[in-house]
Gaussian input, Z-matrix of N, CA and C with variables (Angstrom, degrees):
# hf/3-21g

backbone

0 1
 N
 C     1     B1
 C     2     B2     1     A1
 N     3     B3     2     A2     1     D1
 C     4     B4     3     A3     2     D2
 C     5     B5     4     A4     3     D3
 N     6     B6     5     A5     4     D4
 C     7     B7     6     A6     5     D5
 C     8     B8     7     A7     6     D6
 N     9     B9     8     A8     7     D7
 C    10    B10     9     A9     8     D8
 C    11    B11    10    A10     9     D9
 N    12    B12    11    A11    10    D10
 C    13    B13    12    A12    11    D11
 C    14    B14    13    A13    12    D12
 N    15    B15    14    A14    13    D13
 C    16    B16    15    A15    14    D14
 C    17    B17    16    A16    15    D15
 N    18    B18    17    A17    16    D16
 C    19    B19    18    A18    17    D17
 C    20    B20    19    A19    18    D18
 N    21    B21    20    A20    19    D19
 C    22    B22    21    A21    20    D20
 C    23    B23    22    A22    21    D21
 N    24    B24    23    A23    22    D22
 C    25    B25    24    A24    23    D23
 C    26    B26    25    A25    24    D24
 N    27    B27    26    A26    25    D25
 C    28    B28    27    A27    26    D26
 C    29    B29    28    A28    27    D27
 N    30    B30    29    A29    28    D28
 C    31    B31    30    A30    29    D29
 C    32    B32    31    A31    30    D30
 N    33    B33    32    A32    31    D31
 C    34    B34    33    A33    32    D32
 C    35    B35    34    A34    33    D33
 N    36    B36    35    A35    34    D34
 C    37    B37    36    A36    35    D35
 C    38    B38    37    A37    36    D36
 N    39    B39    38    A38    37    D37
 C    40    B40    39    A39    38    D38
 C    41    B41    40    A40    39    D39
 N    42    B42    41    A41    40    D40
 C    43    B43    42    A42    41    D41
 C    44    B44    43    A43    42    D42
 N    45    B45    44    A44    43    D43
 C    46    B46    45    A45    44    D44
 C    47    B47    46    A46    45    D45
 N    48    B48    47    A47    46    D46
 C    49    B49    48    A48    47    D47
 C    50    B50    49    A49    48    D48
 N    51    B51    50    A50    49    D49
 C    52    B52    51    A51    50    D50
 C    53    B53    52    A52    51    D51
 N    54    B54    53    A53    52    D52
 C    55    B55    54    A54    53    D53
 C    56    B56    55    A55    54    D54
 N    57    B57    56    A56    55    D55
 C    58    B58    57    A57    56    D56
 C    59    B59    58    A58    57    D57
 N    60    B60    59    A59    58    D58
 C    61    B61    60    A60    59    D59
 C    62    B62    61    A61    60    D60
 N    63    B63    62    A62    61    D61
 C    64    B64    63    A63    62    D62
 C    65    B65    64    A64    63    D63
 N    66    B66    65    A65    64    D64
 C    67    B67    66    A66    65    D65
 C    68    B68    67    A67    66    D66
 N    69    B69    68    A68    67    D67
 C    70    B70    69    A69    68    D68
 C    71    B71    70    A70    69    D69
 N    72    B72    71    A71    70    D70
 C    73    B73    72    A72    71    D71
 C    74    B74    73    A73    72    D72
 N    75    B75    74    A74    73    D73
 C    76    B76    75    A75    74    D74
 C    77    B77    76    A76    75    D75
 N    78    B78    77    A77    76    D76
 C    79    B79    78    A78    77    D77
 C    80    B80    79    A79    78    D78
 N    81    B81    80    A80    79    D79
 C    82    B82    81    A81    80    D80
 C    83    B83    82    A82    81    D81
 N    84    B84    83    A83    82    D82
 C    85    B85    84    A84    83    D83
 C    86    B86    85    A85    84    D84
 N    87    B87    86    A86    85    D85
 C    88    B88    87    A87    86    D86
 C    89    B89    88    A88    87    D87
 N    90    B90    89    A89    88    D88
 C    91    B91    90    A90    89    D89
 C    92    B92    91    A91    90    D90
 N    93    B93    92    A92    91    D91
 C    94    B94    93    A93    92    D92
 C    95    B95    94    A94    93    D93
 N    96    B96    95    A95    94    D94
 C    97    B97    96    A96    95    D95
 C    98    B98    97    A97    96    D96
 N    99    B99    98    A98    97    D97
 C   100   B100    99    A99    98    D98
 C   101   B101   100   A100    99    D99
 N   102   B102   101   A101   100   D100
 C   103   B103   102   A102   101   D101
 C   104   B104   103   A103   102   D102
 N   105   B105   104   A104   103   D103
 C   106   B106   105   A105   104   D104
 C   107   B107   106   A106   105   D105
 N   108   B108   107   A107   106   D106
 C   109   B109   108   A108   107   D107
 C   110   B110   109   A109   108   D108
 N   111   B111   110   A110   109   D109
 C   112   B112   111   A111   110   D110
 C   113   B113   112   A112   111   D111
 N   114   B114   113   A113   112   D112
 C   115   B115   114   A114   113   D113
 C   116   B116   115   A115   114   D114
 N   117   B117   116   A116   115   D115
 C   118   B118   117   A117   116   D116
 C   119   B119   118   A118   117   D117
 N   120   B120   119   A119   118   D118
 C   121   B121   120   A120   119   D119
 C   122   B122   121   A121   120   D120
 N   123   B123   122   A122   121   D121
 C   124   B124   123   A123   122   D122
 C   125   B125   124   A124   123   D123
 N   126   B126   125   A125   124   D124
 C   127   B127   126   A126   125   D125
 C   128   B128   127   A127   126   D126
 N   129   B129   128   A128   127   D127
 C   130   B130   129   A129   128   D128
 C   131   B131   130   A130   129   D129
 N   132   B132   131   A131   130   D130
 C   133   B133   132   A132   131   D131
 C   134   B134   133   A133   132   D132
 N   135   B135   134   A134   133   D133
 C   136   B136   135   A135   134   D134
 C   137   B137   136   A136   135   D135
 N   138   B138   137   A137   136   D136
 C   139   B139   138   A138   137   D137
 C   140   B140   139   A139   138   D138
 N   141   B141   140   A140   139   D139
 C   142   B142   141   A141   140   D140
 C   143   B143   142   A142   141   D141
 N   144   B144   143   A143   142   D142
 C   145   B145   144   A144   143   D143
 C   146   B146   145   A145   144   D144
 N   147   B147   146   A146   145   D145
 C   148   B148   147   A147   146   D146
 C   149   B149   148   A148   147   D147
 N   150   B150   149   A149   148   D148
 C   151   B151   150   A150   149   D149
 C   152   B152   151   A151   150   D150
 N   153   B153   152   A152   151   D151
 C   154   B154   153   A153   152   D152
 C   155   B155   154   A154   153   D153
 N   156   B156   155   A155   154   D154
 C   157   B157   156   A156   155   D155
 C   158   B158   157   A157   156   D156
 N   159   B159   158   A158   157   D157
 C   160   B160   159   A159   158   D158
 C   161   B161   160   A160   159   D159
 N   162   B162   161   A161   160   D160
 C   163   B163   162   A162   161   D161
 C   164   B164   163   A163   162   D162
 N   165   B165   164   A164   163   D163
 C   166   B166   165   A165   164   D164
 C   167   B167   166   A166   165   D165
 N   168   B168   167   A167   166   D166
 C   169   B169   168   A168   167   D167
 C   170   B170   169   A169   168   D168
 N   171   B171   170   A170   169   D169
 C   172   B172   171   A171   170   D170
 C   173   B173   172   A172   171   D171
 N   174   B174   173   A173   172   D172
 C   175   B175   174   A174   173   D173
 C   176   B176   175   A175   174   D174
 N   177   B177   176   A176   175   D175
 C   178   B178   177   A177   176   D176
 C   179   B179   178   A178   177   D177
 N   180   B180   179   A179   178   D178
 C   181   B181   180   A180   179   D179
 C   182   B182   181   A181   180   D180
 N   183   B183   182   A182   181   D181
 C   184   B184   183   A183   182   D182
 C   185   B185   184   A184   183   D183
 N   186   B186   185   A185   184   D184
 C   187   B187   186   A186   185   D185
 C   188   B188   187   A187   186   D186
 N   189   B189   188   A188   187   D187
 C   190   B190   189   A189   188   D188
 C   191   B191   190   A190   189   D189
 N   192   B192   191   A191   190   D190
 C   193   B193   192   A192   191   D191
 C   194   B194   193   A193   192   D192
 N   195   B195   194   A194   193   D193
 C   196   B196   195   A195   194   D194
 C   197   B197   196   A196   195   D195
 N   198   B198   197   A197   196   D196
 C   199   B199   198   A198   197   D197
 C   200   B200   199   A199   198   D198
 N   201   B201   200   A200   199   D199
 C   202   B202   201   A201   200   D200
 C   203   B203   202   A202   201   D201
 N   204   B204   203   A203   202   D202
 C   205   B205   204   A204   203   D203
 C   206   B206   205   A205   204   D204
 N   207   B207   206   A206   205   D205
 C   208   B208   207   A207   206   D206
 C   209   B209   208   A208   207   D207
 N   210   B210   209   A209   208   D208
 C   211   B211   210   A210   209   D209
 C   212   B212   211   A211   210   D210
 N   213   B213   212   A212   211   D211
 C   214   B214   213   A213   212   D212
 C   215   B215   214   A214   213   D213
 N   216   B216   215   A215   214   D214
 C   217   B217   216   A216   215   D215
 C   218   B218   217   A217   216   D216
 N   219   B219   218   A218   217   D217
 C   220   B220   219   A219   218   D218
 C   221   B221   220   A220   219   D219
 N   222   B222   221   A221   220   D220
 C   223   B223   222   A222   221   D221
 C   224   B224   223   A223   222   D222
 N   225   B225   224   A224   223   D223
 C   226   B226   225   A225   224   D224
 C   227   B227   226   A226   225   D225
 N   228   B228   227   A227   226   D226
 C   229   B229   228   A228   227   D227
 C   230   B230   229   A229   228   D228
 N   231   B231   230   A230   229   D229
 C   232   B232   231   A231   230   D230
 C   233   B233   232   A232   231   D231
 N   234   B234   233   A233   232   D232
 C   235   B235   234   A234   233   D233
 C   236   B236   235   A235   234   D234
 N   237   B237   236   A236   235   D235
 C   238   B238   237   A237   236   D236
 C   239   B239   238   A238   237   D237
 N   240   B240   239   A239   238   D238
 C   241   B241   240   A240   239   D239
 C   242   B242   241   A241   240   D240
 N   243   B243   242   A242   241   D241
 C   244   B244   243   A243   242   D242
 C   245   B245   244   A244   243   D243
 N   246   B246   245   A245   244   D244
 C   247   B247   246   A246   245   D245
 C   248   B248   247   A247   246   D246
 N   249   B249   248   A248   247   D247
 C   250   B250   249   A249   248   D248
 C   251   B251   250   A250   249   D249
 N   252   B252   251   A251   250   D250
 C   253   B253   252   A252   251   D251
 C   254   B254   253   A253   252   D252
 N   255   B255   254   A254   253   D253
 C   256   B256   255   A255   254   D254
 C   257   B257   256   A256   255   D255
 N   258   B258   257   A257   256   D256
 C   259   B259   258   A258   257   D257
 C   260   B260   259   A259   258   D258
 N   261   B261   260   A260   259   D259
 C   262   B262   261   A261   260   D260
 C   263   B263   262   A262   261   D261
 N   264   B264   263   A263   262   D262
 C   265   B265   264   A264   263   D263
 C   266   B266   265   A265   264   D264

   B1=1.4056
   B2=1.5426
   B3=1.3162
   B4=1.4639
   B5=1.4905
   B6=1.2218
   B7=1.4688
   B8=1.5152
   B9=1.2679
   B10=1.4806
   B11=1.5189
   B12=1.3120
   B13=1.4807
   B14=1.5379
   B15=1.3086
   B16=1.4919
   B17=1.6195
   B18=1.3092
   B19=1.4781
   B20=1.5725
   B21=1.2814
   B22=1.4380
   B23=1.5975
   B24=1.3112
   B25=1.5019
   B26=1.5346
   B27=1.3246
   B28=1.4524
   B29=1.5151
   B30=1.3727
   B31=1.4812
   B32=1.4926
   B33=1.3385
   B34=1.4779
   B35=1.4894
   B36=1.3258
   B37=1.4769
   B38=1.5115
   B39=1.3326
   B40=1.4535
   B41=1.5269
   B42=1.2378
   B43=1.4538
   B44=1.5050
   B45=1.3309
   B46=1.4590
   B47=1.4666
   B48=1.2898
   B49=1.4508
   B50=1.5566
   B51=1.3552
   B52=1.4787
   B53=1.4759
   B54=1.2847
   B55=1.4606
   B56=1.5031
   B57=1.3487
   B58=1.4900
   B59=1.5033
   B60=1.3607
   B61=1.4713
   B62=1.5419
   B63=1.3132
   B64=1.4716
   B65=1.5409
   B66=1.3657
   B67=1.4566
   B68=1.5513
   B69=1.2591
   B70=1.4994
   B71=1.5056
   B72=1.3367
   B73=1.4505
   B74=1.5231
   B75=1.2974
   B76=1.4907
   B77=1.5009
   B78=1.3007
   B79=1.4621
   B80=1.5240
   B81=1.3120
   B82=1.4375
   B83=1.5035
   B84=1.3355
   B85=1.4566
   B86=1.5283
   B87=1.3282
   B88=1.4496
   B89=1.5161
   B90=1.3691
   B91=1.4516
   B92=1.5036
   B93=1.2816
   B94=1.5132
   B95=1.5143
   B96=1.3410
   B97=1.4224
   B98=1.5361
   B99=1.2673
   B100=1.4037
   B101=1.5676
   B102=1.3691
   B103=1.4891
   B104=1.5577
   B105=1.3466
   B106=1.4975
   B107=1.5869
   B108=1.3319
   B109=1.4822
   B110=1.5485
   B111=1.2753
   B112=1.4765
   B113=1.5073
   B114=1.3391
   B115=1.4668
   B116=1.4714
   B117=1.3528
   B118=1.4639
   B119=1.5521
   B120=1.3426
   B121=1.4414
   B122=1.4829
   B123=1.2961
   B124=1.4574
   B125=1.5337
   B126=1.2996
   B127=1.4012
   B128=1.5551
   B129=1.3298
   B130=1.4948
   B131=1.5529
   B132=1.2338
   B133=1.4931
   B134=1.4814
   B135=1.3291
   B136=1.4823
   B137=1.5654
   B138=1.3063
   B139=1.4710
   B140=1.5372
   B141=1.2807
   B142=1.4483
   B143=1.5504
   B144=1.3169
   B145=1.4149
   B146=1.5522
   B147=1.3398
   B148=1.4501
   B149=1.5617
   B150=1.2810
   B151=1.5292
   B152=1.5248
   B153=1.3518
   B154=1.4591
   B155=1.4723
   B156=1.3091
   B157=1.4776
   B158=1.5939
   B159=1.3177
   B160=1.4578
   B161=1.4954
   B162=1.3295
   B163=1.4444
   B164=1.5419
   B165=1.3085
   B166=1.4794
   B167=1.5031
   B168=1.2516
   B169=1.5463
   B170=1.5603
   B171=1.3261
   B172=1.4778
   B173=1.5434
   B174=1.3266
   B175=1.4373
   B176=1.5619
   B177=1.3141
   B178=1.3695
   B179=1.4768
   B180=1.3468
   B181=1.4489
   B182=1.4974
   B183=1.3082
   B184=1.4410
   B185=1.5031
   B186=1.3351
   B187=1.4397
   B188=1.5326
   B189=1.3565
   B190=1.4788
   B191=1.4910
   B192=1.3557
   B193=1.4637
   B194=1.5096
   B195=1.3446
   B196=1.4167
   B197=1.4716
   B198=1.3000
   B199=1.5024
   B200=1.5311
   B201=1.3352
   B202=1.4480
   B203=1.5562
   B204=1.3027
   B205=1.4271
   B206=1.5237
   B207=1.3302
   B208=1.4644
   B209=1.5533
   B210=1.2776
   B211=1.4838
   B212=1.5065
   B213=1.2786
   B214=1.4797
   B215=1.5402
   B216=1.3719
   B217=1.4825
   B218=1.5517
   B219=1.3422
   B220=1.4724
   B221=1.5127
   B222=1.3073
   B223=1.3926
   B224=1.5350
   B225=1.3709
   B226=1.4364
   B227=1.4848
   B228=1.3152
   B229=1.4595
   B230=1.4977
   B231=1.3466
   B232=1.4748
   B233=1.4928
   B234=1.3886
   B235=1.4599
   B236=1.5139
   B237=1.3642
   B238=1.4855
   B239=1.5027
   B240=1.3553
   B241=1.4488
   B242=1.5780
   B243=1.3330
   B244=1.4654
   B245=1.4925
   B246=1.3352
   B247=1.4514
   B248=1.5570
   B249=1.3201
   B250=1.4469
   B251=1.5270
   B252=1.2823
   B253=1.4968
   B254=1.5196
   B255=1.3277
   B256=1.4701
   B257=1.5107
   B258=1.2847
   B259=1.4616
   B260=1.5863
   B261=1.2544
   B262=1.4919
   B263=1.5044
   B264=1.3642
   B265=1.4628
   B266=1.4679
   A1=109.06
   A2=117.12
   A3=119.41
   A4=115.63
   A5=121.11
   A6=124.45
   A7=107.54
   A8=114.78
   A9=118.69
   A10=110.06
   A11=112.55
   A12=118.73
   A13=105.99
   A14=117.09
   A15=123.56
   A16=105.82
   A17=118.25
   A18=118.03
   A19=111.21
   A20=116.72
   A21=121.90
   A22=110.85
   A23=114.08
   A24=115.26
   A25=109.00
   A26=116.12
   A27=118.39
   A28=112.08
   A29=116.10
   A30=117.42
   A31=108.58
   A32=112.26
   A33=119.17
   A34=109.08
   A35=114.16
   A36=119.23
   A37=107.92
   A38=114.99
   A39=118.24
   A40=105.81
   A41=119.13
   A42=121.63
   A43=108.99
   A44=114.04
   A45=122.48
   A46=110.61
   A47=119.04
   A48=122.99
   A49=109.04
   A50=113.59
   A51=115.64
   A52=110.88
   A53=116.75
   A54=124.18
   A55=106.00
   A56=118.12
   A57=118.83
   A58=113.21
   A59=118.82
   A60=120.24
   A61=109.86
   A62=118.33
   A63=118.24
   A64=110.62
   A65=115.69
   A66=115.98
   A67=114.23
   A68=116.30
   A69=122.42
   A70=110.18
   A71=116.44
   A72=120.90
   A73=109.86
   A74=113.86
   A75=121.00
   A76=110.78
   A77=116.34
   A78=122.05
   A79=109.92
   A80=116.78
   A81=122.32
   A82=107.78
   A83=116.36
   A84=122.88
   A85=109.98
   A86=116.12
   A87=119.12
   A88=111.36
   A89=117.10
   A90=121.12
   A91=110.98
   A92=119.17
   A93=121.39
   A94=108.13
   A95=116.93
   A96=122.29
   A97=109.48
   A98=119.12
   A99=126.66
   A100=111.18
   A101=115.61
   A102=118.39
   A103=108.76
   A104=116.33
   A105=120.40
   A106=110.29
   A107=114.62
   A108=116.60
   A109=113.23
   A110=119.87
   A111=122.13
   A112=111.30
   A113=118.99
   A114=117.84
   A115=111.67
   A116=118.33
   A117=120.68
   A118=111.12
   A119=117.25
   A120=119.97
   A121=113.67
   A122=118.80
   A123=123.74
   A124=112.22
   A125=117.02
   A126=124.42
   A127=108.05
   A128=119.01
   A129=119.85
   A130=111.26
   A131=115.55
   A132=120.97
   A133=116.99
   A134=114.87
   A135=119.58
   A136=107.45
   A137=113.66
   A138=120.60
   A139=111.93
   A140=116.22
   A141=121.31
   A142=110.41
   A143=117.10
   A144=122.98
   A145=112.21
   A146=117.26
   A147=119.49
   A148=110.45
   A149=115.85
   A150=120.67
   A151=107.07
   A152=118.24
   A153=121.14
   A154=114.11
   A155=118.04
   A156=125.97
   A157=107.01
   A158=116.40
   A159=119.37
   A160=111.95
   A161=115.82
   A162=121.05
   A163=111.23
   A164=115.81
   A165=119.52
   A166=109.72
   A167=119.00
   A168=121.41
   A169=108.35
   A170=115.40
   A171=117.76
   A172=111.62
   A173=118.67
   A174=120.93
   A175=110.17
   A176=120.50
   A177=123.00
   A178=115.58
   A179=118.20
   A180=124.10
   A181=111.52
   A182=119.72
   A183=123.49
   A184=110.80
   A185=118.59
   A186=121.64
   A187=111.02
   A188=118.62
   A189=119.76
   A190=110.14
   A191=116.24
   A192=121.64
   A193=111.31
   A194=119.33
   A195=122.81
   A196=112.93
   A197=117.57
   A198=121.03
   A199=110.96
   A200=115.19
   A201=120.52
   A202=110.30
   A203=117.23
   A204=121.39
   A205=112.74
   A206=115.13
   A207=121.57
   A208=110.04
   A209=116.03
   A210=120.21
   A211=111.18
   A212=116.98
   A213=123.70
   A214=111.37
   A215=112.59
   A216=118.63
   A217=109.77
   A218=116.21
   A219=117.14
   A220=112.49
   A221=119.08
   A222=124.92
   A223=111.53
   A224=115.98
   A225=120.04
   A226=112.40
   A227=118.39
   A228=123.41
   A229=111.71
   A230=112.57
   A231=117.79
   A232=112.85
   A233=115.13
   A234=119.48
   A235=114.20
   A236=112.89
   A237=119.24
   A238=111.63
   A239=114.82
   A240=120.89
   A241=108.68
   A242=115.45
   A243=119.58
   A244=108.92
   A245=121.29
   A246=119.13
   A247=110.30
   A248=117.25
   A249=119.52
   A250=109.52
   A251=117.23
   A252=119.33
   A253=111.58
   A254=116.28
   A255=121.16
   A256=109.06
   A257=119.92
   A258=123.49
   A259=111.71
   A260=116.17
   A261=120.32
   A262=115.58
   A263=117.30
   A264=116.56
   A265=113.44
   D1=128.96
   D2=-177.66
   D3=-83.20
   D4=147.02
   D5=-178.08
   D6=-79.23
   D7=145.50
   D8=175.45
   D9=-86.38
   D10=138.33
   D11=179.31
   D12=-83.97
   D13=167.83
   D14=-177.92
   D15=-63.33
   D16=-35.54
   D17=-177.85
   D18=-70.33
   D19=-32.81
   D20=-174.24
   D21=-87.36
   D22=-11.17
   D23=-177.07
   D24=-72.19
   D25=145.31
   D26=178.90
   D27=-65.87
   D28=137.91
   D29=-179.38
   D30=-83.68
   D31=142.50
   D32=178.48
   D33=-87.72
   D34=144.89
   D35=175.61
   D36=-79.54
   D37=139.74
   D38=175.07
   D39=-98.42
   D40=132.25
   D41=179.09
   D42=-94.66
   D43=138.88
   D44=177.63
   D45=-77.72
   D46=126.80
   D47=-178.56
   D48=-75.11
   D49=138.06
   D50=178.36
   D51=-89.76
   D52=138.62
   D53=-179.07
   D54=-78.53
   D55=120.85
   D56=-179.97
   D57=-68.21
   D58=-14.23
   D59=179.33
   D60=-88.17
   D61=-9.97
   D62=-178.04
   D63=-67.07
   D64=144.90
   D65=178.96
   D66=-66.71
   D67=150.44
   D68=175.42
   D69=-65.67
   D70=147.93
   D71=178.58
   D72=-69.79
   D73=159.78
   D74=177.36
   D75=-71.34
   D76=142.37
   D77=177.79
   D78=-83.86
   D79=146.54
   D80=177.67
   D81=-82.34
   D82=169.60
   D83=178.86
   D84=-64.97
   D85=-34.52
   D86=177.86
   D87=-60.47
   D88=-44.84
   D89=-178.03
   D90=-66.75
   D91=-34.25
   D92=176.65
   D93=-65.01
   D94=-44.49
   D95=179.46
   D96=-64.58
   D97=-39.66
   D98=-178.03
   D99=-62.89
   D100=-41.69
   D101=-178.87
   D102=-65.56
   D103=-30.66
   D104=-179.16
   D105=-76.21
   D106=-33.24
   D107=-168.01
   D108=-112.58
   D109=0.56
   D110=-178.09
   D111=-58.59
   D112=-43.48
   D113=-176.85
   D114=-67.33
   D115=-32.07
   D116=-179.96
   D117=-73.07
   D118=-32.93
   D119=-178.94
   D120=-81.40
   D121=-29.83
   D122=-175.64
   D123=-71.19
   D124=126.97
   D125=178.95
   D126=-116.12
   D127=155.39
   D128=176.94
   D129=-57.27
   D130=133.10
   D131=178.65
   D132=88.83
   D133=-4.51
   D134=179.93
   D135=-80.53
   D136=138.48
   D137=171.97
   D138=-83.46
   D139=173.75
   D140=177.49
   D141=-60.39
   D142=-47.00
   D143=-179.29
   D144=-61.90
   D145=-38.19
   D146=-179.81
   D147=-69.39
   D148=-37.09
   D149=177.29
   D150=-64.59
   D151=-45.59
   D152=179.21
   D153=-60.73
   D154=-40.74
   D155=178.60
   D156=-62.51
   D157=-49.96
   D158=-179.62
   D159=-60.34
   D160=-42.32
   D161=-179.12
   D162=-66.21
   D163=-37.71
   D164=177.74
   D165=-64.58
   D166=-42.00
   D167=178.43
   D168=-61.61
   D169=-48.73
   D170=-177.97
   D171=-67.40
   D172=-37.87
   D173=177.34
   D174=-64.25
   D175=-38.18
   D176=175.55
   D177=-61.05
   D178=-31.92
   D179=-179.34
   D180=-83.84
   D181=-15.55
   D182=-177.74
   D183=-68.42
   D184=136.17
   D185=-175.99
   D186=-101.59
   D187=-38.23
   D188=-178.69
   D189=-107.67
   D190=104.45
   D191=-177.57
   D192=-111.18
   D193=14.04
   D194=-174.31
   D195=-59.44
   D196=-40.82
   D197=-176.61
   D198=-56.12
   D199=-47.57
   D200=-174.42
   D201=-80.35
   D202=-26.85
   D203=175.58
   D204=-67.74
   D205=-37.16
   D206=174.27
   D207=-65.69
   D208=-42.41
   D209=176.81
   D210=-61.14
   D211=-40.83
   D212=179.19
   D213=-63.54
   D214=-42.87
   D215=-179.81
   D216=-63.37
   D217=-44.80
   D218=176.73
   D219=-61.03
   D220=-41.83
   D221=178.62
   D222=-62.08
   D223=-40.50
   D224=178.85
   D225=-65.52
   D226=-35.33
   D227=173.48
   D228=-62.18
   D229=-45.25
   D230=178.90
   D231=-59.53
   D232=-42.30
   D233=178.04
   D234=-62.71
   D235=-44.13
   D236=178.47
   D237=-58.41
   D238=-41.31
   D239=-177.36
   D240=-68.26
   D241=-42.84
   D242=-176.24
   D243=-73.41
   D244=-36.77
   D245=-177.46
   D246=-72.77
   D247=-29.61
   D248=176.99
   D249=-68.43
   D250=-45.48
   D251=175.60
   D252=-60.47
   D253=-40.73
   D254=-177.74
   D255=-64.41
   D256=-43.77
   D257=-178.44
   D258=-70.63
   D259=-29.31
   D260=-179.98
   D261=-83.74
   D262=-5.14
   D263=179.26
   D264=-89.18

């Protein structure tokens, strides 16, 4: 078996470190809806992925999403305000 040279060795990806002081991203309308409905959707023995799949199906069938879309819009404005302040300091 031949040895690999430094040029032929696979390059490792360097991960960018997250600043703990950076503001949290804005939540989407689905996640606001999910926080309100998770307890109702979750059944004993269901895993996280199973709950997410059931929520996705129910979210897709929902016709009036304006309540959660407004909440997401407000959170998006909060994030934009916070990230601007964070970048300017």
